[in-house]
N, C-alpha and C positions, 0 to 999 in steps of 0.2 A: 219591279214587279215581273215584268214581262221575261225576264230569265229564268225566274222562279218557275214559273208558268210553262215556258217551255222544257225546263228541264223534267217537270212532272209528265209532260206531253209525252216526252221521249221515252221516259220511264214505264208509262203506260201502254205506249207503243211495243217495249220489248217486252214487257209481260203478256201481251195478248198475243203476240208472235211466239213466243216460248208454249202457251197454252195450245195453240194452233197446231203445233208440231204433233204428228201422230208417232206413236212408239218411239218418243224422245229417250227414254231411259233403255230401252232395249237397242237402239242405235248407238247410245254410248258404250253399251256393253259389247255390240259387234266392233267398236273402234277398238276396244282394249283386246279383244281376240285378234285383230288385224295387226296392232302393234305386236302383241306376243308371237305371233307367227312371223311377222317379218324378222323377228331378233331369234328366235329358235331355228328357223328353216336354216339359214346361212351357217349357224353354229353346228347343228347337227350335220349337214352337209360336209363341212371343213372336217369334223372328226371322222365320219366314214372314209374320206378320201385319205386322211391321216394313217388310220388303221390300214387300209389296203396298202399305202405305202410303206408304212413300217413292216407288214407282213412280206412284202415282194422283196424289200430292199432295207433290210437290217442296218442300223447305222447306231452312233454312240447317241444321238438325240432323238427326242421323239418328236417326227412329225405329226403323230395324233394332238400333242399339246399345243404345237405350233398354229396348226390350220385350225383348232377349236378357239383358240385365241383370235384369229385373223378372222374366222367366221362370226365371230362374236362381235368384234369390231365393226365388221361390217354391217351386220345387222342392226346394230345399236346407232350408226350413221344414218342408215336407211329410214329408220325407226324415227328417229329425231327430224330428219328432212320431211319425212311424210307428215309428221305432227304439226310442224311448223307451218307447211304448205295448207293445212287444214284450218290452221288457226288463222292466218292471213286471210283465207277465203270467208271464214266466219265473221272476221274484223270488217272487211270489205263490205260484206253484206248488211252487217249492223250500221255501218256509216253511210251506205246507200239509202237505207229505210229510214234514217233519222232526219 
């Protein structure tokens, strides 16, 4: 019976913590925006650099496409790393409070 009671107490604590956070929805939207920018910015910068290189030094292959894909990969890696870091900090906070 004590295990069941402990589970109920932990669940109640989590719900109260979630309710006490102000602008929780808005911070979630902000996180989506941050992740989007962390992917889009390197991709756009790679494309712009590729366009510049293609205009200055014409070649048989497209530097624009190569650098766009490289920027996209870097952005996705950066966003995944950031999301994992945030997930770990949230998990650590929850386990500390339980």
